[in-house]
Structures are given as C-alpha cells and as structure tokens.
N, C-alpha and C positions, 0 to 999 in steps of 0.2 A: 400662171394657170396650169394646174396639173391635168395632163391630157386625158386621163381616164376617170377624173373626179365627176361623180354624178350626184346632182341635187335630187333628193327624194322628196317629192311633194306628196303629202298624205293629209287626209282630213283631220280636223279637230273639232271646230265649232259646229260643223255640219252633222256631226254624229248625233242622231236624234233618239237612239234607243236607250241612252243613259238615264238612269234615275237621278243621279246627282253628279257633281263635278268630278269627284274621285273616280266614279265608274267611267265617265267620259274620258278622263285622262288615261286610265288603264286600257280601255279599248283602243284609243288613239295610238298608244304605244305599241300595242299588239299589231295593229295594221302597219305601223311604221317599221317595226322590226321585221315583219314578213317581207315588206317591200325592199328593205335594205339587204336582207338575205338573198332575195331574187337578184338584185343588182350585183352583189358580191359573187354569187354563183355564176353569173354571166361574165365574170372577169373584170369588173369595174370596181371603183372605190366609192362606196356610198357615203353620203353625208345627209343627215336628217335634222331639219329644224325642230320637228316635234320631239325627237329624242334629246336634242341638245337644249331645248328651251322650255318645255312644258312644265317642268318642276321648278322653274325659276321665275317665270312671268305668269301673270294672270291674263288669260286670253281676252277677257272683256275689258279690263282696265288698261291693259298695256298693248292692245292690238296694233296701234300705229307704230309703236316702238318695235314690236315683234316683226311686223312686216318690213320695217326698215332693215332690221338685222337679216331677215330672210333674203332680201334683195342683195345685201352685201355678200351673203354666202353664195348666192346664185352667180354673182359676178366672177367668182373664182372657179366656176365649174364649166366643163365642156359639154355636159349633157344635163337634161332634166328628165326624170322618170316619174310618172304619176302612178301612185299605188293603185292596185286593182281592188277597189272597194265600192260597195253600193253607195257610199257617201261621197265619193270623189267628184262625181259630176255636179253635185249640189253645193260643193265647197266654193265659197266666194274667194277664200285665200288661194286655193289652187288656180282658180281662174285668173287672179291677179298675178300669181307667180308665172303662169304660162304666158300671159301677155308680156310681162317684163322679160322673160327668157327669149321670147320672139324678138323683142326690140334689140336684144343683144346678139341675135343670130345664134342662140344656143340650140343645139339639136335636141329634139324630143327622142328619147331612147325608148324603143319598144322591145320588150323581152317576151 
C-alpha cells in the first residue's frame, strides 16, 4: 500500500444534467480531474476510477465489473476522497465505495 495514495470517488451515473452519454462522460471527467488536482495540491497521490475506466467500460452494461475493479483499486489506497460535486451525494457508486472503504478502515480525506 502506498502511504499517500488517495482513491478519488467521483460521480458518473448520478450526473443528471447530461443530454447524452458523451456529455455525461465529459462532465464526469471534468469533476474527476478537478478532484484529482485538489488531492495532488494537498500533497497526495490521486487515483481516479472515472479517469481510468470511463472510456473503456460501459457504465450500464459493465457496472458490476467496474465496481469490482474500483474495490480492487481502493484496497491499495490509504485514503478515499469524495469529489465536491452536487451529484456526489446522490451517487450509488460513491455510497458503495465509502461503505467498502469503511470496511477496510480507509480514512476519508477532507481537503
């Protein structure tokens, strides 16, 4: 486990302003990039499943597989950081990630 590695939880499917899947993907990336920059500027090493996976997997068809990968990514992190977004509280994925992080005693990072 890398001591300063931070799992950046950010919304994807919960983004409701998108007109289509391409717009949702672009907005999700924008939120994830901002959150990763915040983590980096605080002196940590960010890792984002949205940035790593959203162009590879289909959120609707591959959700179970994506969440499995997210949990594997989380296992290697010391912290979890939730992106500051109006969509974060409504995100089922973020809720699941936080629950899993808690079960691993991973600290929630607040910036």
